[in-house]
KEROLUM-469508 format. One record per residue (C-alpha): x, y, z; residue in three letters. Coordinates in pm, 1 decimal. Layout:
residues N
X, Y, Z, Ala
...
end
This chain:
residues 477
1819.6, 2147.5, 1444.9, Met
1628.8, 1890.8, 1652.0, Ser
1305.9, 2086.9, 1591.0, Glu
1324.5, 1973.9, 1226.8, Leu
1301.5, 1605.6, 1319.6, Ile
987.2, 1398.5, 1375.6, Asp
775.8, 1630.6, 1161.5, Arg
557.6, 1535.0, 868.7, Thr
666.5, 1583.2, 509.4, Ala
400.5, 1851.6, 461.5, Met
525.7, 2038.2, 770.1, Asp
883.6, 2029.8, 645.3, Leu
782.5, 2144.8, 298.1, Ala
611.0, 2443.8, 454.0, Gly
912.4, 2522.7, 673.0, Val
1137.1, 2524.3, 365.7, Ile
897.6, 2727.7, 150.0, Arg
862.2, 2991.3, 423.5, Arg
1243.0, 2989.0, 462.4, Arg
1219.2, 2915.2, 832.8, Glu
1492.4, 2660.6, 762.8, Ala
1687.4, 2577.4, 449.2, Ser
1665.9, 2248.6, 265.8, Ala
2031.3, 2194.2, 359.3, Val
1947.1, 2234.5, 728.6, Glu
1655.0, 1993.1, 699.8, Val
1865.9, 1732.7, 520.1, Val
2156.7, 1776.1, 763.0, Gln
1921.6, 1724.3, 1058.6, Ala
1793.5, 1397.6, 914.5, His
2141.1, 1277.7, 821.3, Leu
2246.0, 1345.9, 1181.4, Ala
1949.4, 1141.1, 1304.1, Arg
2053.0, 856.3, 1073.5, Ile
2408.1, 875.4, 1210.2, Asp
2267.0, 864.7, 1563.3, Glu
2016.5, 582.0, 1531.4, Arg
2077.8, 374.9, 1223.5, Asn
2356.8, 176.1, 1385.7, Gly
2112.5, 4.8, 1622.8, Asp
1825.9, -22.8, 1376.0, Ile
2004.3, -84.4, 1041.8, Asn
1719.8, 54.9, 831.9, Ala
1902.2, 274.7, 578.0, Val
2147.8, 48.7, 399.8, Val
2273.2, 272.4, 116.5, Thr
2324.6, 631.7, 229.9, Leu
2345.5, 904.6, -35.3, Cys
2497.8, 1170.8, 187.2, Arg
2690.4, 1371.2, -71.0, Asp
2420.7, 1351.6, -339.0, Gln
2152.3, 1450.7, -88.0, Ala
2342.8, 1755.5, 36.6, Leu
2417.2, 1868.3, -318.0, Glu
2051.0, 1838.0, -417.4, Arg
1950.6, 2027.6, -101.4, Ala
2188.9, 2308.3, -197.8, Arg
2031.5, 2313.8, -543.3, Gln
1686.0, 2328.5, -384.4, Ala
1785.9, 2628.8, -176.7, Asp
1938.7, 2801.6, -477.2, Ala
1622.8, 2742.0, -681.1, Ala
1402.2, 2878.1, -404.5, Leu
1618.3, 3189.6, -376.4, Ser
1536.4, 3254.1, -743.7, Arg
1165.8, 3206.5, -678.8, Gly
1154.7, 2857.6, -830.0, Ile
954.9, 2590.1, -644.4, Leu
1021.7, 2238.2, -770.6, Trp
699.9, 2097.3, -628.5, Gly
509.4, 2003.4, -311.3, Pro
810.9, 1813.1, -168.9, Leu
1070.3, 2084.4, -242.1, His
1372.4, 1996.0, -27.8, Gly
1195.0, 1724.4, 175.2, Val
1409.7, 1415.5, 252.5, Pro
1281.3, 1068.6, 162.8, Ile
1404.4, 711.6, 152.7, Thr
1315.3, 448.2, -105.9, Val
1281.7, 72.7, -70.5, Lys
1586.0, -97.6, -218.5, Asp
1367.6, -274.2, -475.5, Ala
1317.4, 48.8, -675.8, Phe
1568.6, 142.3, -943.7, Ala
1749.8, 467.9, -865.5, Thr
1975.3, 637.7, -1119.9, Ala
2341.3, 613.1, -1021.2, Gly
2260.0, 459.4, -681.8, Ile
2305.6, 95.0, -591.4, Arg
1986.0, -111.6, -610.6, Thr
1990.3, -465.6, -468.8, Thr
1640.5, -595.4, -380.2, Ser
1817.5, -733.1, -73.9, Gly
2032.4, -984.6, -261.9, Thr
2367.5, -995.0, -443.7, Pro
2182.4, -1143.9, -742.6, Leu
2017.9, -806.7, -811.4, Ala
2305.1, -579.0, -709.5, Asp
2342.6, -313.2, -980.3, Ser
2362.4, 61.6, -1042.4, Val
2071.2, 156.8, -1270.3, Pro
2096.2, 424.6, -1536.2, Asp
1750.6, 568.5, -1465.4, Ala
1496.4, 613.2, -1187.6, Asp
1189.2, 394.8, -1199.3, Thr
858.3, 580.3, -1242.5, Thr
750.0, 625.3, -877.2, Pro
1098.0, 739.7, -772.0, Val
1113.5, 984.3, -1061.2, Ala
774.7, 1130.2, -969.2, Arg
876.5, 1200.0, -608.9, Leu
1203.5, 1356.3, -720.4, Leu
1022.6, 1567.7, -979.5, Thr
804.3, 1693.8, -693.3, Ala
1120.4, 1819.7, -521.5, Gly
1209.2, 1537.3, -283.0, Ala
1568.7, 1476.7, -173.0, Val
1671.3, 1109.8, -172.0, Leu
1869.2, 1030.1, 144.3, Leu
1913.8, 660.7, 75.4, Gly
1775.2, 314.2, 16.7, Lys
1598.8, 117.4, 290.1, Ser
1651.5, -246.0, 382.5, Asn
1433.2, -537.3, 274.1, Met
1441.8, -919.2, 266.3, Pro
1577.1, -1085.4, -50.0, Pro
1341.0, -1005.6, -339.5, Phe
1081.0, -897.2, -82.6, Gly
977.9, -1256.4, -9.1, Leu
942.3, -1234.3, 368.7, Asn
772.3, -1024.2, 633.7, Tyr
1093.3, -999.5, 834.5, Gln
1374.6, -776.2, 715.3, Cys
1709.3, -956.2, 691.3, Asp
1952.3, -1044.0, 413.7, Asn
2311.2, -1149.7, 344.3, Glu
2414.8, -811.7, 207.0, Leu
2312.2, -579.6, 488.1, Phe
2196.0, -792.8, 779.2, Gly
1889.9, -754.9, 998.7, Arg
1675.1, -448.3, 1056.6, Thr
1542.9, -404.9, 1411.9, Asn
1220.8, -247.7, 1532.7, Asn
1268.3, 97.6, 1691.4, Pro
1011.9, 8.6, 1959.3, Trp
1207.6, -299.6, 2068.1, Asn
1534.1, -397.7, 1901.6, Leu
1462.9, -765.2, 1976.0, Lys
1156.6, -749.0, 1750.2, Arg
1127.4, -739.9, 1372.9, Thr
1029.3, -419.6, 1195.1, Cys
826.5, -625.3, 946.5, Gly
871.3, -666.2, 576.2, Gly
926.7, -643.6, 305.9, Ser
920.8, -260.4, 325.3, Ser
1057.6, -293.3, 677.4, Gly
1359.1, -65.6, 655.2, Gly
1139.5, 219.4, 538.8, Gly
883.6, 182.7, 819.0, Ala
1163.9, 164.8, 1075.9, Ala
1322.9, 477.3, 925.5, Ser
1000.5, 675.5, 949.1, Val
925.7, 551.6, 1301.7, Ala
1276.1, 638.1, 1424.3, Ala
1265.4, 992.8, 1287.7, Gly
1530.6, 931.9, 1023.8, Met
1302.5, 1038.7, 738.6, Val
942.1, 1166.1, 711.8, Pro
840.7, 973.6, 397.4, Leu
927.5, 638.2, 239.9, Glu
835.1, 479.5, -90.8, Leu
748.5, 112.2, -38.9, Gly
575.4, -162.3, -234.3, Ala
314.0, -420.0, -133.2, Asp
229.9, -761.2, -282.7, Leu
120.4, -938.7, 35.9, Ala
125.8, -676.7, 310.3, Gly
478.1, -544.2, 260.8, Ser
377.1, -182.5, 327.5, Ile
108.1, -251.8, 586.9, Arg
268.1, -509.8, 818.5, Val
578.3, -291.5, 879.8, Pro
357.1, 13.2, 946.9, Ala
157.4, -188.2, 1201.4, His
473.0, -326.5, 1364.3, Tyr
644.6, 15.9, 1375.6, Cys
352.5, 245.4, 1460.8, Gly
333.6, 457.4, 1144.5, Val
88.2, 518.7, 859.0, Phe
97.6, 343.2, 523.3, Ser
-117.2, 287.9, 216.9, Met
-167.1, 16.3, -41.8, Lys
-362.4, 199.6, -313.9, Pro
-623.6, 50.7, -544.0, Thr
-460.5, -200.7, -775.0, Glu
-333.7, -32.1, -1095.4, Phe
-378.3, 320.3, -954.6, Leu
1.0, 356.8, -926.3, Leu
269.9, 231.3, -1158.6, Ser
559.0, 30.2, -1023.2, Gly
747.4, 138.3, -1332.6, Gly
881.6, -204.8, -1416.5, Gly
999.5, -217.9, -1776.9, Ala
876.4, -514.5, -1986.4, Pro
895.6, -808.1, -1962.3, Pro
702.8, -813.9, -1634.6, Arg
626.4, -1129.7, -1439.3, Thr
412.4, -997.0, -1151.0, Ile
113.8, -821.6, -1310.4, Arg
-147.5, -843.3, -1036.5, His
-184.4, -748.2, -669.7, Met
145.8, -558.8, -627.0, Ser
135.8, -182.1, -573.5, Gln
383.9, 86.7, -472.4, Pro
270.7, 302.9, -185.3, Gly
385.1, 554.8, 75.6, Pro
481.5, 513.7, 441.1, Ile
453.9, 829.8, 647.2, Ala
373.8, 994.4, 980.1, Arg
24.0, 1114.0, 886.5, Ser
-271.2, 1038.5, 662.8, Ala
-226.7, 1382.7, 507.8, Glu
124.0, 1287.4, 391.5, Asp
-16.2, 966.8, 241.4, Leu
-267.9, 1172.3, 44.7, Ala
0.5, 1410.6, -79.2, Leu
225.3, 1124.2, -190.1, Ala
-62.8, 940.8, -355.5, Leu
-147.6, 1239.5, -574.5, Arg
216.4, 1271.0, -677.7, Leu
260.2, 901.1, -755.3, Leu
-62.8, 825.7, -941.5, Ala
-122.1, 854.7, -1313.7, Gly
-62.4, 677.5, -1645.3, Pro
282.4, 541.9, -1724.8, Asp
395.5, 446.2, -2074.9, Asp
577.4, 142.1, -1931.9, Gln
268.2, -3.5, -1760.7, Val
-35.0, 8.3, -1987.4, Arg
-290.0, -85.3, -1720.2, Glu
-261.1, 242.8, -1525.5, Ile
-570.1, 463.9, -1587.6, Pro
-598.8, 843.1, -1550.4, Pro
-801.8, 857.2, -1227.9, Val
-864.3, 1205.0, -1079.3, Pro
-751.7, 1231.8, -717.4, Leu
-914.6, 1531.2, -557.7, Glu
-922.4, 1583.3, -183.0, Ala
-1230.1, 1429.5, -22.7, Ala
-1489.0, 1654.6, 136.9, Ala
-1425.6, 1698.3, 506.4, Val
-1683.6, 1499.0, 702.4, Arg
-1732.1, 1455.0, 1075.9, Pro
-1637.4, 1113.4, 1202.9, Leu
-1993.3, 1049.4, 1320.0, Ala
-2119.7, 1069.2, 959.5, Ser
-1942.2, 747.6, 856.4, Tyr
-2087.3, 398.5, 849.0, Ser
-1831.6, 134.1, 942.3, Val
-1811.7, -243.5, 923.6, Ala
-1554.2, -413.9, 1142.4, Trp
-1419.6, -757.3, 1217.0, Met
-1188.9, -881.6, 1490.6, Ser
-1111.5, -1216.1, 1327.6, Ala
-1130.1, -1407.5, 1001.1, Leu
-1256.1, -1765.0, 1036.1, Pro
-951.0, -1988.0, 1057.9, Gly
-700.6, -1724.1, 1173.4, Ala
-764.3, -1615.3, 1531.2, Gln
-554.8, -1310.8, 1628.6, Pro
-401.6, -1258.3, 1969.4, Ser
-613.6, -1126.2, 2253.4, Ala
-432.9, -791.8, 2229.6, Asp
-536.2, -751.7, 1866.1, Ile
-896.4, -860.4, 1928.5, Val
-925.1, -630.3, 2229.7, Asn
-786.9, -335.6, 2032.6, Ser
-1042.1, -391.0, 1754.7, Met
-1328.2, -419.2, 2003.3, Thr
-1216.7, -108.7, 2193.6, Lys
-1190.1, 87.8, 1869.5, Leu
-1535.9, -22.9, 1755.8, Ala
-1693.6, 74.0, 2088.7, Leu
-1519.9, 410.9, 2080.2, Gly
-1645.0, 486.3, 1729.6, Leu
-1996.4, 388.9, 1834.7, Thr
-1973.1, 627.9, 2128.3, Asp
-1891.6, 922.8, 1898.1, Val
-2187.0, 847.8, 1672.9, Gly
-2054.7, 628.7, 1389.4, Cys
-2295.8, 365.9, 1262.3, His
-2110.3, 36.8, 1320.5, Leu
-2187.8, -319.9, 1229.7, Arg
-1974.4, -626.7, 1292.4, Glu
-1947.2, -800.1, 956.2, Ala
-1713.5, -955.3, 704.6, Leu
-1759.0, -1016.6, 332.8, Pro
-1972.0, -1317.0, 248.1, Glu
-1769.0, -1633.9, 201.1, Gly
-1445.5, -1494.3, 342.3, Trp
-1243.1, -1755.3, 530.8, Glu
-872.4, -1740.4, 592.5, Phe
-741.5, -2057.5, 425.5, Ala
-923.5, -2027.4, 87.5, Pro
-831.6, -1657.7, 67.7, Leu
-465.5, -1723.0, 140.6, Met
-444.8, -2018.3, -96.6, Glu
-604.6, -1821.7, -380.3, Thr
-367.5, -1529.6, -320.9, Trp
-69.4, -1767.2, -325.9, Ala
-188.4, -1946.5, -640.4, Glu
-203.9, -1617.0, -829.1, Leu
112.5, -1466.4, -682.1, Ala
333.3, -1771.1, -730.1, Tyr
197.1, -1850.4, -1076.9, Ala
325.5, -1506.6, -1178.3, Glu
646.7, -1523.8, -974.2, Ile
724.1, -1861.3, -1129.1, Gly
636.5, -1756.5, -1483.4, Ser
987.7, -1621.7, -1537.8, Gly
1156.9, -1942.2, -1417.1, Met
1237.8, -2265.4, -1594.5, Asp
1153.9, -2602.2, -1436.1, Asp
1489.6, -2631.0, -1259.9, Thr
1465.1, -2282.2, -1112.5, Ala
1105.4, -2339.7, -998.0, Arg
1206.4, -2662.7, -824.6, Gln
1499.1, -2496.7, -649.4, Ala
1276.3, -2205.2, -547.8, Phe
1014.9, -2441.6, -404.8, Ala
1276.7, -2631.4, -206.7, Glu
1426.5, -2311.6, -68.0, Gln
1090.5, -2185.2, 62.0, Leu
971.2, -2535.5, 164.0, Arg
674.5, -2512.8, -73.9, Ile
488.3, -2843.8, -51.2, Glu
139.8, -2956.3, -161.2, Pro
45.0, -3096.9, 180.1, Asp
193.7, -2820.5, 395.4, Ser
12.3, -2712.1, 711.0, Asp
58.6, -2354.3, 586.9, Asp
-213.4, -2231.4, 349.6, Ala
27.2, -1998.1, 169.6, Leu
265.7, -2280.4, 87.6, Leu
-16.0, -2507.5, -34.7, Arg
-138.6, -2235.4, -267.8, Gly
214.9, -2151.8, -377.8, Ala
267.9, -2513.2, -484.7, His
-39.5, -2503.9, -706.9, Arg
59.9, -2164.9, -843.9, Gly
412.4, -2270.6, -941.2, Leu
273.6, -2559.9, -1144.7, Ser
-38.7, -2386.6, -1282.6, Ala
-134.0, -2414.4, -1647.5, Asp
-348.4, -2160.2, -1835.3, Tyr
-677.4, -2315.3, -1725.7, Arg
-572.0, -2322.3, -1360.8, Ala
-456.0, -1961.6, -1382.3, Phe
-790.6, -1854.2, -1531.5, Ala
-976.9, -2043.3, -1259.4, Ala
-773.8, -1860.5, -995.0, Thr
-866.0, -1526.1, -1149.2, Leu
-1232.1, -1626.5, -1134.4, Asn
-1198.8, -1717.0, -766.8, Gln
-1035.0, -1382.4, -712.0, Arg
-1330.9, -1204.3, -871.2, Asp
-1568.3, -1379.8, -632.8, Gly
-1383.6, -1260.0, -323.6, Tyr
-1356.7, -907.7, -465.5, Ala
-1727.6, -891.5, -543.0, Met
-1813.6, -1003.8, -189.5, Ala
-1607.5, -717.2, -48.3, Leu
-1761.7, -476.9, -302.0, Asp
-2108.2, -576.1, -181.6, Glu
-2019.7, -504.7, 180.7, Leu
-1863.8, -169.4, 89.7, Leu
-2183.0, -70.1, -92.3, Gln
-2353.3, -84.5, 247.5, Gln
-2083.2, 94.0, 453.6, Val
-1812.9, 352.2, 393.6, Asp
-1517.6, 148.2, 523.0, Val
-1422.1, -187.3, 669.0, Leu
-1190.6, -208.2, 972.6, Leu
-986.1, -524.7, 1023.1, Met
-666.9, -634.9, 1198.5, Pro
-338.3, -591.5, 1015.5, Thr
-173.3, -902.7, 1156.0, Ser
-246.2, -1174.5, 1409.8, Met
1.5, -1020.6, 1655.8, Thr
204.1, -710.3, 1717.8, Thr
570.9, -716.1, 1612.1, Ala
708.7, -1065.8, 1654.4, Ile
1052.5, -1145.2, 1788.9, Glu
1319.3, -1208.8, 1525.6, His
1213.7, -1557.0, 1422.0, Trp
1334.7, -1840.9, 1197.7, Pro
1153.1, -1812.7, 865.7, Thr
889.8, -2080.1, 821.1, Gly
885.6, -2196.6, 1181.3, Glu
554.8, -2191.8, 1374.8, Pro
496.6, -1885.6, 1592.2, Ile
313.3, -1893.6, 1926.7, Pro
0.6, -1677.2, 1943.9, Val
-133.8, -1663.3, 2299.4, Asp
44.3, -1992.4, 2365.7, Gly
-84.0, -2186.0, 2065.1, Arg
139.6, -2256.2, 1762.0, Pro
34.0, -2094.0, 1435.2, Glu
194.4, -2136.8, 1094.6, Thr
455.3, -1873.8, 1010.2, Tyr
292.1, -1712.2, 705.5, Trp
-53.1, -1709.5, 865.5, Thr
68.1, -1499.3, 1158.6, Val
224.1, -1226.8, 947.3, Gly
22.6, -1214.7, 625.5, Leu
-314.8, -1374.2, 701.2, Gly
-490.7, -1037.9, 725.6, Tyr
-315.2, -844.2, 450.7, Thr
-318.1, -1085.1, 155.9, Thr
-701.1, -1081.2, 120.2, Pro
-704.5, -719.3, 1.6, Thr
-405.5, -769.7, -227.1, Asn
-616.2, -1045.4, -377.9, Leu
-920.6, -821.4, -422.4, Thr
-733.0, -506.1, -527.6, Gly
-901.6, -268.9, -280.8, His
-725.0, 32.3, -127.3, Pro
-612.6, -7.9, 234.7, Val
-458.1, 231.3, 485.1, Val
-291.0, 130.8, 811.5, Val
-353.4, 378.5, 1093.8, Cys
-183.3, 341.6, 1434.3, Pro
-448.6, 325.6, 1708.3, Val
-269.7, 214.3, 2025.3, Gly
-23.3, -18.4, 2193.4, Arg
-36.0, -368.4, 2336.2, Asp
58.8, -485.3, 2686.3, Arg
427.9, -486.2, 2583.5, Asp
402.5, -124.7, 2459.8, Asp
429.3, -235.6, 2096.6, Leu
224.6, -46.8, 1835.6, Pro
-107.7, -166.6, 1697.9, Ile
-224.5, -47.3, 1359.1, Gly
-570.3, -109.9, 1214.2, Val
-636.6, -174.5, 846.3, Gln
-899.5, 56.3, 696.0, Val
-1036.1, -81.2, 368.1, Val
-1223.8, 132.5, 116.3, Gly
-1397.3, 94.5, -217.4, Ser
-1182.3, 62.5, -527.6, Arg
-1085.1, 392.0, -692.7, Trp
-1213.1, 589.4, -391.9, Arg
-871.6, 616.1, -233.1, Asp
-901.6, 982.7, -141.1, Met
-1233.6, 926.6, 34.7, Glu
-1068.6, 646.1, 230.1, Leu
-788.0, 879.6, 334.7, Leu
-1045.2, 1137.9, 443.4, Gly
-1188.0, 885.9, 689.1, Phe
-841.8, 790.5, 812.6, Val
-761.2, 1155.4, 886.2, Glu
-1064.7, 1169.7, 1116.6, Arg
-982.2, 828.0, 1265.7, Leu
-627.6, 938.5, 1346.0, Ala
-760.5, 1247.8, 1523.3, Glu
-995.2, 1026.5, 1723.9, Phe
-730.7, 767.7, 1816.7, Ala
-466.8, 1027.9, 1900.1, Gly
-88.0, 986.9, 1877.4, Pro
61.3, 665.9, 2015.0, Ile
388.6, 832.2, 2116.4, Gly
742.6, 767.4, 2003.1, Gln
958.1, 455.6, 2014.5, Pro
1189.1, 430.3, 2320.1, Pro
1491.1, 479.7, 2096.3, Ile
1358.0, 828.5, 2013.3, Cys
1311.0, 945.5, 2373.1, Thr
end
């Protein structure tokens, strides 16, 4: 059954519909791959073997009666352990949240309604507050490309699962880069949709109301588009979600696109490998006829962007805490007003923000978003690095990280290039485009205009064809 592994979700759905293989065979093949590889990687932390096989049998029985559940009929998926799953342990990576919910949260329910088979829950850092994937409950998740490197976070277990062939599709969530950094580190595709396009399904009261979005991790841009259409739409638990039509974008040749690109944000210089990959990609797109211009939104600099993101994020994170809890939280994460790390400086202001400060932060946010809007009125997409480096070694949280021999603050290295578009709310796709000198994957962020997510994915499909496959992790060969 090895021919059923390492295929896209759309491929597998077609195989099942045409009865070239049963849903049971597809699920068994992926469970066998988990048994084979998960021990070294530790990506799937709650395995639903019996439930998955029973649902696969039900899928086969339904198909034999001519009943198709949906576009993912019989296709195996994993779900980030932050999402509530009916009857299945949900932990958010910490004993404090360990519970067995009575119901599926909205995005999980929508994938299951479309016919997906849940194989298990994927690992994450406690409450998603890190871009490495480690916790007391389940331990550390390793990168399939190099077990000594992190898979990223917070949706790290899911990206590692997809990269290692254990599952074709993962449901993640992204407040600061949690879907995109792991995809970049692990060499797979991922998408943070336009803010409020998808519901996270969190029942009131909600603390985090801005910048966080669920999104898919997959092996192709086409799978991202399929998942996006299934996940989007109004939700009676989250009133902000509008009914936005998501029709497939018209197929355009790559040369018809106009593209802005940057290799660095002022104040956050990426490694030479990242800069070289961006430059090589830009030259290649120019050679095939794309109209390129090197540009970044007016007024964008790393530190003010990161501080504004942190002010907004931590004002909302801290809104559900009393003074004692906020103080303990700040001490745990070493949040200080005079920190060298821009994220921690902004987090300090956010935790202590009053209404006027919160409103001022929202106004700053609007300014950065409008600057990006103005650039995207002149071009179809913006290309930018996903992180300052490829996958880092497993590293002490908060400690400076060397980038080409110079020390950089911990949060800057991992999240300096993803938080800006959480702040502005624009849709972003990570597309793998190559490898660095250590054979680690490099993924580029492709940013599009708000609410034009499907057009963005249309470009990424052409970009992926141009870049070509980057190969498989060593653990898969």
